[in-house]
N, C-alpha and C positions, 0 to 999 in steps of 0.2 A: 337173296335180295330179290324182291318182286320186280316184274317188268315195269310197273308204274314208277318205282323209285329210280330205275335206270334211265327211264325217259326223262324224269325230272332233272337228274344230274346232268344229262346230256344237254338239256336246254340251258341250264345254268352255265355250263362250260362254254357253250357257243356264245352266250351273251357276254361273258367275260372276255372271250377272245376277240370279239368285234369292237369292244370298248364303246358301246353305244352311249351317246350323250343326250341330255334333254334337248339341246339345240338341234342335233341331227334327227332325233326321234320326232320332234314336233315340227321340224321344218322352219323354225323361227328363232329369234334371239332368246337365250335363256334368261332367267331372272337372276339377280344377285344371290338370292338364297340357294338356287340350284347350282350356281358356279361354286359357291363356298362349300356346299355339300360334297361336290366332286373333289375339291381340293383336299377336304378332310378325309375322304375315304379312298380315293384312287391313288395308285402308284404311278400310273401313266396318264397323260392328258391328251385328248384329241386336239390337233392343231386348230380346229374350229373354236375350241374353248379358250386356247391360249391367247387368241387375239382380243379377248375381253379383259385380260389380266395385265398387270404392269410388266412392260417389256422394254429392253434397250439393246442396242447393237454396240458391241465392243469395237472401239477404234484404236485403242492403245496397241502399238506394234509389239512391244516387249511382251505384253500379256498374251497377245494372239500367238506369238511364237511358242510360249509355254504350253498353251492349250493345244496347239497343233501337234507339238511333240508328244503329248500324252495320247492323243488319238492315233497318231502314227505308230507309236509303240504297241498299240492294240491291233495293228494291221489295217487301219482305215486310212485311205488316201486323202488326208486333210492337210492343207497348206495354210501358212499364216496369212495368205492373201484371200482365203475364203471368208465368206460372211459368217460371223459368230453372233448369235442372238441368245439372250438370257431372258427367261420368264420367272417372275417371282410372285409371292403371295401378296394379297392386299395388305397395306399397312394397317395395323389395328392397335388401339390403345393398350399399353402394358403387355404387348406381345411382340416378340422379335420377328422381323420379316425373314422369310426363308426363300431359297431358290427352288423352283419347281422343275425347270428344264434347262438344259444347255445344248444348243444346236450349233453345229459347225459344218459348213458346207452342205452337200446334198445327202450325206450318209451318216454323219456323226451326230448322235443324239443320246443324251442321258437324262432320265426322268426320275424325279423323287429326290427330296433333300438328302436322305441317307445315302442313296446311290451316288449322287454327285459328290458328296463328301468323300466316299470311299474311292471314287474314280480319280478326283483331282487332288485330294488331300485337304486337311482342315485349313492349312494356311492359305492355299490358293482359293478355297471356297470362301473364306472370309474376305479375301482381297476382291474377288469378283462381286460379292454382295455389297461391299462398302462403296463401290462406284467412284472411288477416288482416282479416276483415270479418264482418259478421253473416251466418251461414249455418246451415242445419239439415242434419245428417248423415242420410242415408237408409241404414238398415241393409241390408246386402247379403243376398241369399238364400244359403243354404248349398249349395255345390257338393259333389259326391261326392268324398270324399278317398280316395286310393289307399292300400291297405294298406302300411304302412311296414315295411321290412325291419328286423328287430331287430338293433341294434348289439351285437356280442359282444366287449366289452372284455375279458371273461374269462368262461369258461363257468360259473364259480361266482359271478359278480357280475352282476346285471341292470343295464341302463342306467337304465330307469325302470320301477318296478313297485310296486304296493301290498303284495303279498306275493310271496315267492319262496323256492323250495326247490331245491337242487341236491345230487345224491347220486352218488358214485362210490366206488371202492375207495380212491382217494387222499385224498378230501376230502368232507365233508358240510357244507352251509351252509344256514342258515335266516335269512331277513331278518325283522326285527322291525318290521313296518309300514312307514311312509314316512319313518321317522327316519334310515334309512341304517345303523342298527345291525344287526349280524349275530352269530348264534351259530355257531361253526365248530368242526369236529373234523377234525384232519389226522393222517394216518399217514405217518411218514417225516420226514426232515430234508433237504429239497431244497436248503437253503442251502449244504450242504457235499457235495452229490451223492449222499446216501444216501436214495433215495426208497423209498416203500412200507415194507415191514418191514425193509429192509436196515439201518436205523439202530437198530432195536430199541426205538423209542419212538413214542408217540402224543402228540397235543397237543389240548387243549380250551381255547378262548379266545372272547372277545367282541371284535368289531371295531366301532369307532365313529368317524364323521367329526367331528373337533373343529371344523374350519373347512370348511364345505360350499362347493362351487362354486355361486355365486349365479346362474349363467346356466343356466336349464333346457334351453335348446336345446343347449348344449355337453354338458350332462350326458346328454341323450338320445343324443348321438353317441358316448358312451363315454368322455368326458374325466373323469379321476378328480377327487376332491375335493382341496382345497389341503392340508389337514393331516388325517391319519387315524392312528389308534393301535389296536394289538391288545394285549390283556392276557389272560394265562391261565396254564396250567400244563402241563408235560410229564410223562409217566409212562412206566414201563417196560412194553413189550409182553411177553406170555407165549406168543405163538404165532409161527410162522414158523421153528421149530427144525428140524433135520434129521429128527427123529422124527415131525414132523407129516405129512410127505410130502404136502403140499397139492397137489391136482390131479395126483396121481401123480408128483410131483416135477418138474412142468413149470416151476414157479417156483423159482428158486434159493433154498435155505434161507439164513437169515441166520447170520452169524458174530459179530455185534456185539450187545451188550445195552444197553438203556437204563440210565441211572444208577440206583443203589439209592436209593429214595426219590423224591420229586417235585422238579421244577425250576420256577422262575419263568420265565415267557415274556413278552417284550416286543418289539413291532415298531412302529416309528414311520416314517412317510413324509411328507415335506414338500416341496411345490412352491413355488418363488418366484413370488408373484402378479405381480410386476413383469415377470418374464421369461416365465413360463408354460410353459417347456419345459425348465427345469433344476430339479433337486431333489436331496434328500438322503434317505437311509434308514439306520436303525439297527436291528439285530436282536441280541437277547441271550437266552440260555438259561442260567440260573445255578442250580446245585443248592442246595437248602435245607440239606442236610447236607454236612459236610466230613470226608473220610476222612483219617486219619493213617496214616503208613507203619507197617506192622506191626499195624494194628488188625484185629481179627477181627469179621466181620459175619455175622449169621445169614442163610442163603440157603435156608431151608426151602421157600419158594415155588417153584413150577415155572417153567420157561421160560428158565432161564439156560443159554446156549450156552457150552460150553467145548471146548478142543482142546489137544493137546500143543504145547509150544513150548520153545525153547531160551532159558534165562535165564542171562545172563552177569553176574558181579559180582566184586568183589575181596574175598578172604578171606585174612587174615594176610598182607596186602600182595602176594598173588599172584592173578592172574586165575583165576577158577573158572567152569566151565560146568556147569549141571545141566539135565536134562530135567524140566520141570514140566507138570502139567495146569493150564492157566491159562484165565482168562476176561477179556474186554475190555468195558468199560463206557463209554458216551459221556457225558461230563460237560459242562463249560462249552462253549458255542458263542457267538461274538460276531462281528459283521460291521458294517462301516461303508462305505457306498458313496455316490458322487455319480453321478447319471444325467442323460442328455440324451434327450429324446423329442420326436418331431414327428409331425404328421398331414398327409397329402397327399390331394389330390383329394376335397375336401369330407369329410374325416375317414373316408375309406374305407380308407386304408392307414396303419398305425401302425408306427413304428420306435422302439426304445429301446435305448440303449447304457449299461451300468452298469460302473463301475470302482471298485475299493476294496480293502480288506484283510479277510482272514478269519482267525479264530483258533478252534481247537477243541482240546479235551483228551480223550484217551482214557485211562482208568485200566486199567492192566495189573495183574491180581490173580492170585495163585497159589492153586490149589485143593489140589494135591497134588504130591509129588515122586516120580519114578520110582526105586524101590529097586533098587540094583545086585544085591542078594542074592535078592530075591523076584520081581523084574521086574514088580512091581505098584506102582500109585500109592498113596502113603501120605500122610496129612495132614501138611502142612508147618508148621513153626514158624519165623518170621522174627525177626531182631533189628531194632532200630530203624534200623540202617544198611541194611537190606534183605537182609543175608546170611541164608542158610538155616542155622538153628541145629541143626535136627534134625527127625525125623519121629516120628509116633505111629501104630503099627500098629492100636491100638485106636480111632483116629480119635475122640478125645474130643469134638471138634466136627465131626461128619461133614459137616455142611452149612455149614461156615464157609469164609470166604475171607479171605486176608490180602493187603493191598495191597502191591504191589511198587513201582510208580512211576507217575507221570503222563507220558504221551507227548504232546508238544505241538509246534508249529512250531519248527523250528530252522534252516531254510534259506529263502531268499527266495521260491522257488516255492511253499513251503508257505503263504505269506501272500497270494498273489495271488488276487484275485477279479475276474472279468470275465464279462459276460453280454451277449448280443445277442438282441433279441426282434423278431419281425415279426408283425403282425396284419393280416388282410384282413377288412374289415367289409362287403364288397359282397354280391352275391346269394348267394355261396357262402362264408360266413365260415369261416376257418380260421386257426390260429396255430401258430407254431413258435419255439423258442428254443434257444440253445446256451450253456452255462455252464461256466466253469473255476473251481473252488474246491477247496481242500484237495487239489490235484493230482488232481482227479477231473473228468472230462468228463461232463456231464449234458445229454442232448439230449431235448427233449420237444416234443409237438405235439398238436393236436386237429383233427378234421374233423367236419362234420355228417353224420348219418345221416338224421334228420328235422329239418330246419332249425327252430331255436328250441326244440326239445324234446329230441332225443336226439343225443348226440355220442359219438365214440370218442376217448379220450385215451391216448397211449402215452408211456412214458419209458424211456430207456436210459442207463445209466451205466457207466463203466469207468475204472480208474485210468490216468493217463498221467504222463509226465515221471518215471517210475521204472522200474527193471528188473523188480521184482516187486510185486504188490499187498501191502498191509499184511496182517498175520495175520488181521485182522478184516474184510477186504474180499474180495468175490468178484471174479474176473477180469472179469466183466461181469454186469450185472443188468438184465433187461428185464421190463416189466410193461405190460399193456394193459387198459383198463377202459372200460366204457360210462359215460356221464355223462347222467343223467336230470335235466332241468330242468322245473320246474313254476312258471309265472309267472302272476300275476293282475294285470292292468293297472288 
């Protein structure tokens, strides 16, 4: 054996004999992880480490007599009047607590659960551990706690916070204290694949947990509340039109308008407490006003997007086709889904699968009819059956619109709603999802730039399961936005 090997062995033996601890080596309080590592690996514990662990002083006279007799039989001068202190492991889920040391008087000490079992016997070991006797708890010293990684169940919702604000181009949220209530503003209609301004509408709402999750540890890990509800209103956006040329036309202009007037907004999510990973959600946007076919509505406000389109109808029992300048307005949206979700690896990985039905209405309205003689668009007049009765060169109601018909789901694929979500809540939290609704594919995701504070979120949508996009849809729509989070614990 070489001299270097002998020196290395000597160093190891000296270190084991001194029982050096992280606390004594660093001259400060150890961390919880360091303490647990010592418990798992060491057969003896330094008294400096014991003071951070669960301890209690035995006061029961009969039990002290039994313990004193065992030490005395081993030749140690222990009396039943001496102080007897027990140190145990930290209580952990699905793991039995064990004794680490038994100290009696100035000289009696046994360390390690196996050694204590052999020394006092299994029956007395269990009696001491059960604590069904008179005893006094010794408050442990406070170890250093390691900074916890923030769980990012959603970049817009904190796991635990006293105050919270999140701001992006897609969504803005403000938490109202520790009640869990939030004021929110959203742009777009992700539920049917029209994100950012492509839907032509914004939403303002308040979210509130009706039945809160009563386990604070699970809430800190990002598990949502049992029953939550969102109530608010949707309104028509006035920006995002082709004339706005936002960012030099980098962002595709919208072709769809929000409904004329406001809409009531409701979103409810419920998780079965008995199952904990199955739930239901309902979403509805219903216009306050109801438009009748042939009704004229004032559109003097700016921001209405229109485009030429072919309108086919039956007049005098014959098919007729006219070119009209038309506009499309998003009206009723309704969805019902059932979802299954699960968490893996101590809630670091989250999966959710949602299936359901989706319904949406788009109102097709005529602004003007292309004149065959002047080759200009003239204000159109419709009959109650939707037929074009005539035009008016003077445009008596130049800002008017007349409803042609409602476009709504007619085929099975129009109704299908499916969504898959994945979330990573480890040291590099990120999330992604893919959704099919309204025959639109919506892919979204977020990644951290400055963990817990600044993220980037991107969304991409495109129509699928059809030959051509609908007249109010872009062939593809992409948007990326920073997300700024400000959280006060």
